[in-house]
C-alpha positions in Angstrom: 46.7 142.4 239.6 50.2 143.9 240.1 51.8 146.9 238.4 55.4 148.2 238.2 56.1 151.8 237.4 59.4 152.6 235.8 61.0 156.0 236.6 64.1 156.9 234.8 63.8 160.7 234.7 64.7 163.1 237.4 62.3 165.9 236.3 60.1 167.1 239.1 56.9 166.5 237.1 57.9 162.9 236.3 58.8 162.1 239.9 55.5 163.7 241.1 53.6 161.6 238.6 55.3 158.4 239.9 54.2 159.2 243.4 50.6 160.1 242.3 50.3 157.0 240.1 51.7 154.5 242.6 49.3 155.6 245.3 46.4 156.7 243.1 46.0 153.3 241.3 44.5 151.9 244.5 41.7 154.5 244.3 40.6 153.3 240.8 37.7 150.9 241.4 37.9 149.6 237.8 41.1 147.6 238.6 41.8 145.2 241.4 45.4 146.0 242.5 47.2 143.7 244.8 50.7 145.2 244.7 52.7 148.1 243.1 56.4 148.4 242.6 58.3 151.5 241.6 61.7 150.9 240.0 64.0 154.0 239.9 67.1 154.3 237.7 69.2 156.7 235.7 68.3 160.3 236.8 65.1 158.9 238.3 67.2 157.6 241.2 66.7 161.0 242.9 63.2 159.9 243.7 64.4 157.5 246.3 67.3 159.4 247.8 67.2 160.1 251.5 66.8 163.9 250.7 64.0 163.3 248.2 61.2 165.8 248.1 59.0 162.7 248.2 60.6 161.0 251.2 57.5 161.1 253.4 55.2 160.0 250.7 57.5 157.1 249.9 57.7 156.1 253.5 53.9 156.2 253.8 53.3 154.3 250.5 55.9 151.7 251.6 53.8 150.9 254.7 51.1 149.7 252.3 51.3 147.7 249.1 53.9 149.8 247.3 57.5 148.6 247.0 60.3 150.9 245.9 63.4 149.6 244.2 66.6 151.5 243.3 69.0 150.4 240.6 72.5 149.8 242.1 74.2 150.6 238.7 72.5 154.0 238.6 73.4 154.6 242.3 77.0 153.8 241.4 77.0 156.1 238.4 75.6 158.9 240.6 78.1 158.3 243.3 75.5 157.1 245.8 75.6 154.3 248.3 72.8 152.6 250.2 73.3 155.2 252.9 72.1 157.8 250.4 68.9 155.9 249.7 65.7 155.9 251.9 65.8 153.0 254.3 62.4 151.7 253.0 63.8 151.3 249.5 65.1 148.0 248.3 68.0 147.8 245.8 68.6 145.6 242.8 71.8 145.1 240.8 70.2 146.5 237.6 66.9 148.1 236.8 66.5 145.8 233.7 66.9 142.8 235.9 64.4 144.1 238.4 61.9 144.9 235.8 62.3 141.5 234.1 61.9 139.7 237.4 58.8 141.7 238.3 57.2 141.1 234.9 58.0 137.4 235.3 56.1 137.6 238.6 53.1 138.9 236.8 53.6 142.7 237.2 52.2 144.8 234.4 54.8 147.4 233.2 54.1 151.1 233.0 56.7 153.7 232.1 56.3 157.0 233.9 55.1 159.2 232.3 
């Protein structure tokens, strides 16, 4: 099973939840998780910025089965370039496109929170 978490809010508690959920789901023995993706857009883009409070956690999770994706439209709106995003984070032209593709690949969608 694969899950995608959608983060579009920059609030600390929302971003903290995204990190907890994306790593914690692997600890739940009631589901068999193969892969997790986290798509960040709107003010949630701060989660994957180079200076993110969660940079180390994102790097660590990225070494496993968690993939992080930043929305390029949201980056542009915030005045960010790929140099402002963690190097372990992929980008996608739009978050809706990324979410649509992931769901087509069998990912189950969860909005954070």
